C-alpha positions as CSV (number, residue, x, y, z in Angstrom):
1,M,-3.7,-18.2,20.7
2,D,-2.6,-18.8,23.6
3,D,-3.6,-22.8,23.4
4,L,-1.9,-23.1,20.3
5,K,1.6,-20.4,21.7
6,Q,1.9,-22.9,24.8
7,S,1.8,-25.8,23.0
8,V,4.3,-24.7,20.7
9,Q,6.6,-24.5,23.9
10,N,5.7,-27.7,25.0
11,A,6.9,-28.7,21.7
12,V,10.4,-27.5,22.6
13,Y,10.7,-30.7,25.0
14,E,9.9,-32.8,22.2
15,Q,12.8,-31.7,20.5
16,K,10.9,-30.3,17.6
17,D,11.3,-26.7,15.7
18,P,8.8,-24.6,17.6
19,L,8.9,-22.5,14.5
20,L,7.6,-24.9,11.9
21,I,5.1,-26.2,14.3
22,Y,4.1,-23.3,14.7
23,K,3.1,-22.3,11.3
24,F,1.2,-25.9,10.6
25,E,-0.7,-25.5,13.9
26,S,-1.7,-21.8,13.3
27,F,-2.7,-23.1,9.2
28,E,-5.1,-25.3,10.6
29,L,-6.7,-22.7,12.7
30,F,-6.6,-20.3,9.8
31,K,-8.3,-23.5,7.3
32,R,-11.1,-24.5,10.7
33,M,-12.1,-20.5,10.9
34,I,-12.5,-19.8,7.0
35,D,-14.6,-22.8,7.6
36,K,-16.8,-22.5,10.1
37,V,-17.4,-18.3,8.7
38,N,-18.3,-20.0,5.0
39,K,-20.7,-22.5,7.0
40,D,-22.3,-19.7,8.7
41,I,-22.3,-17.9,5.5
42,I,-24.0,-21.1,4.0
43,S,-26.6,-21.1,6.3
44,F,-27.6,-17.7,7.0
45,L,-28.2,-16.9,3.3
46,H,-29.8,-20.4,2.8
47,K,-32.8,-19.4,5.9
48,G,-33.6,-15.9,4.2
49,G,-36.0,-15.8,1.6
50,I,-36.4,-14.7,-1.9
51,M,-38.6,-12.1,-2.3
52,V,-40.4,-12.4,-6.3
53,Q,-41.9,-9.6,-7.8
54,D,-44.2,-9.5,-11.2
55,S,-42.9,-9.2,-13.9
56,Q,-44.0,-6.4,-15.1
57,Q,-43.5,-4.2,-12.0
58,V,-39.1,-5.8,-12.5
59,Q,-40.1,-4.2,-16.0
60,T,-41.0,-0.9,-15.0
61,A,-38.1,-0.1,-12.9
62,R,-35.6,-1.0,-15.0
63,V,-36.7,1.3,-17.6
64,P,-34.1,4.8,-17.8
65,Q,-36.1,7.8,-17.5
66,K,-34.6,10.1,-20.5
67,T,-34.0,14.0,-19.2
68,D,-35.1,16.4,-22.0
69,M,-31.4,18.6,-21.9
70,S,-33.0,20.9,-24.5
71,R,-33.8,23.7,-21.9
72,L,-30.4,23.3,-20.1
73,R,-28.1,26.0,-20.6
74,T,-24.3,25.5,-20.6
75,S,-22.0,28.7,-18.7
76,S,-18.1,29.6,-19.4
77,S,-15.8,30.0,-16.7
78,S,-15.7,33.3,-17.7
79,D,-19.5,33.7,-16.1
80,F,-18.4,32.4,-12.8
81,A,-14.7,34.9,-13.0
82,G,-17.4,37.6,-13.4
83,E,-19.4,36.6,-10.2
84,R,-17.0,36.4,-8.1
85,S,-15.2,38.9,-8.7
86,G,-17.7,41.4,-8.4
87,G,-19.3,41.6,-12.3
88,T,-15.4,42.4,-13.4
89,A,-13.9,39.5,-14.5
90,V,-10.2,40.2,-14.3
91,A,-7.8,37.6,-14.2
92,Q,-5.3,37.5,-10.9
93,K,-2.1,35.9,-10.5
94,A,-0.8,34.3,-7.3
95,P,2.4,35.9,-6.3
96,P,5.3,33.4,-6.5
97,K,6.4,31.6,-3.4
98,V,9.3,33.3,-1.7
99,Q,12.3,30.9,-1.2
100,P,14.4,31.3,1.7
101,I,18.3,33.3,1.2
102,R,21.2,31.2,2.0
103,T,24.2,33.9,2.4
104,E,26.4,30.6,3.0
105,Q,27.3,27.6,0.6
106,K,26.2,23.9,1.9
107,I,29.2,22.3,3.1
108,G,29.2,18.4,1.9
109,R,30.1,15.8,3.7
110,N,32.6,14.9,1.4
111,D,34.0,18.2,1.2
112,P,37.6,19.3,3.5
113,C,35.8,20.6,7.0
114,P,36.3,24.6,6.9
115,C,38.2,24.8,10.4
116,G,41.5,23.4,8.3
117,S,41.5,20.0,10.2
118,G,42.2,19.0,7.0
119,K,39.7,15.9,7.6
120,K,36.6,15.5,5.7
121,Y,33.6,16.8,7.1
122,K,31.5,14.4,8.0
123,H,34.4,12.9,10.9
124,C,36.0,16.4,11.7
125,H,32.7,18.4,12.6
126,G,29.6,16.3,10.8
127,A,29.5,13.7,13.3
128,G,27.1,13.5,15.2
129,A,23.6,12.9,14.0
């Protein structure tokens, strides 16, 4: 990338647009990198070997095991509530969130300023931040 930057800087002396030169050259570098990665992957996969197994072993490995569901017991949500509260299934509600109490009404940006200047709040005391 440093060489690319240097060659783009040299393109300015040749009266060429450096942005276009950078785009073309970087795309060529990217294509070469992708080609090299693809060749490396193909070479690696070509060198690797594939183990051949007996077809009988492959078929037995694919057969899924069935589970006997008749002995399983389902539990209801009330069982879990009873266990958590120590044996009694009492539903507890969470208290409502506490909201802050505002004593004054919020002043809008375009409302008249409360100081009495007659200007909008944003141009008088609301200016700054």
